[in-house]
N, C-alpha and C positions, 0 to 999 in steps of 0.2 A: 535496430532489431525491431520486427514488426511485433512478434511475439515471444515471450520467454516461454510458455507452455500451451499445448493444445491436447485436450484429452478426449478419448469419446470411450465409453464403456457401455457394454450390454452384455446380456446371457441368454441362453438358450436351456430350458428344463428339459431333458430328454425323457424325464419320469413323468412329467404333467400330462393330463389327458386334454387339457385346454389353457388357452393363454400361455403358453410356453415361453413365449419372447418377453423379457421383461423391458421396461422403458428404458431408451438409450439417454444416457447423460453425456452432455458435453460440456467441458470446462476448458478455462484457459485464463490468461494473464498477461499482462504486459507492464512495462515500467517506461516513464516519459520524464523529462525534464532532469536529465542527469541522474535518474533512479530516484528521484523525489517523489515522484507521484506512482502509486501502485494501483493498477486496474485488474479486477477480478471478476470474471462473470460465470454463470453457470446456467444450462437450459435443460430441462428434462422433456423428452419427446416419447411419446406412446405410441406404437404402431397399432392399438387397437381402438376401436370405437366404443362409444358408451351410448347406454340407452336413454329414454327420457327420464329415468329415474337418476342417472349419473354413475348407473353400474358399467363396469367394462364388459363387453360381450366378445364371443367368439367370431370376431368378424373384423377383417384389417379396417383401418380408417379410410383407405382408399377406395375400399369395395363398398363403402357405405356412402359415398358421395362426397368424401371429403379429401383432404389432402395425404400425402404418405404418411406424415406423422402429425400427432395432434399435440401441440406444445402446451403441457400441463402445467408448468412452473417455470420461472427465471428469475435468477437475480444477479445483482451487481453490487459490487464494493470498491469505493475508490478512497485511497488514502494518500494525503500530503503531509511531509514531515519538514519542519524549519528546526534548526538549531543554532546555537552560538558558534558552533565549530563549522559550520557551512564553508566559510571562506578560510582557506588554508594559507600558509606563509608564501607558498609559490605564487598563488593567484593574486594575492594582495601586492607582491613585488613586482607583477607583470602589471596589474592595474596602475600603481604608483608610477611605473615608468611611462604609461600611455599619459598620465596626468602631467607628467613632468616634460611632455613634446615627445617622447619616444614613440616606439612601435611595440604593439602587442604581440606581433611574431618575432622570429629570431633572424629577420632579413639582416640586420647589421650587428648580430652578435647579441649575447645576453647582457643584461644590466649588471654593473659591479656594485656589491654593497661595499659602501665606503665606511661602515660603521667601525669603530676601535674596539675590536674584539680580543685585546690581550687580556690576559688574565695576570692578577698580582700574586706574588710567590709568598706575600705575607697574609696573615690574618686568615689562615684556612679555616680555623675553628669558627671563627664568626660567620663565615661564608656557608659552612655546613649547617650551622644554627640558623641562618637565614633560609636556607633550602628546608629545613624541617619546618620551619614556621610557615613558609608558603605552602606546604604539603597539607597543613592542618587549616590554614585559613587563605582561601584561594579568592583573591579581590575581584577576579573576573567574572565570578558567579557564572558557571555555564548553563544554559537553559535548553530545554527543547519544547516544541510544540507540535502536536500531531492533530489533524483534521481529518474526518473520516465521514463518507455518506454512503448509506446503504438503501437500496431499495429491493423489494420482492414482489413479484407478480404471481397470482394464483388462479389457474383455470382448469382445475383437475374435474370439476363436475359444472363446466360451463358458468361459473360465477365471474369471470373475466373482471378481476379486482387487484387492486394493490393491496397486498396483505400488510406490509410494513413499508415504512419510509421514513428513515431518521437521519439525523445530522449528530456528529459527536465530535467533541472535543477533548484533548487531555494536555497536560504540560507539566514540566518538572523543572526546577531551579535546585541546583547543587550548592547548599551552603558551605559545605567542607567535605572531605572524603567521608564516604558513609553517612553522611547527613543530606537528605534529599527531600524538598516538600513538593508535592505533587497534587494536582487538582485536576478532577475531569467531570465533564457534564455533558448532556445532550438533550435533543428535542426529537420526540417521535411525533411526525405529521399526522400519521394516520389515527393514532391514540390522542393527539392534541395535549400532550403533557410532557 
C-alpha cells in the first residue's frame, strides 16, 4: 500500500466580500516496515498572494506572477516503534526451521514441534499457583521503545524557515502487571535544548 490516507480540504465563504477561498490543506500518511514506521505529512497551500508587508491581498498568487498556490507551511512526522513482542512464536519457529537447514517457505510442508506437550493430571493446585505467580512477576520483562522525528516548515510571510525540528524517544518496561516504568526525552534542534 502506497498511502494509508490522502486528504484535501478547503472551503469557500459565499458571504465574504474578499478572500473567500480558504487555504487548501493536504495531508496524508503511510506505514512502512511491517507497520513499524508511520510517516505523516501535511502541507498548507494558499491561493492568494501577499503584499510587501506579508498581508494577504485580493489577488490570486498566479495572477501576481507566482505559482498556482503559495506554500505557507508544511510538516512531517516519522515514528518508529520496537518492542519485545515483535517476534511472535510462528516467526521464531520459521526462523529456527531455517537455522536447522530447512526452508522458510512451506515447499516441503511445515515443521513439526516435537516438544513433549503432555500435561500431568496430578498437582493441579500447584500448577494454578505457578500460573498466578507468573501473572504477578513476569521474568520476560516486556518492553517497548518509540522513536519520533518531527519537522515543521513555515513560509506564511516569506520567512522561509524551519520553525521546529525535533527528535524524541520514549520507552517502557513492564515490571509486573499494572507496574510499568517509562522514560521519555527529546532534543529540539531549532531551540538547541
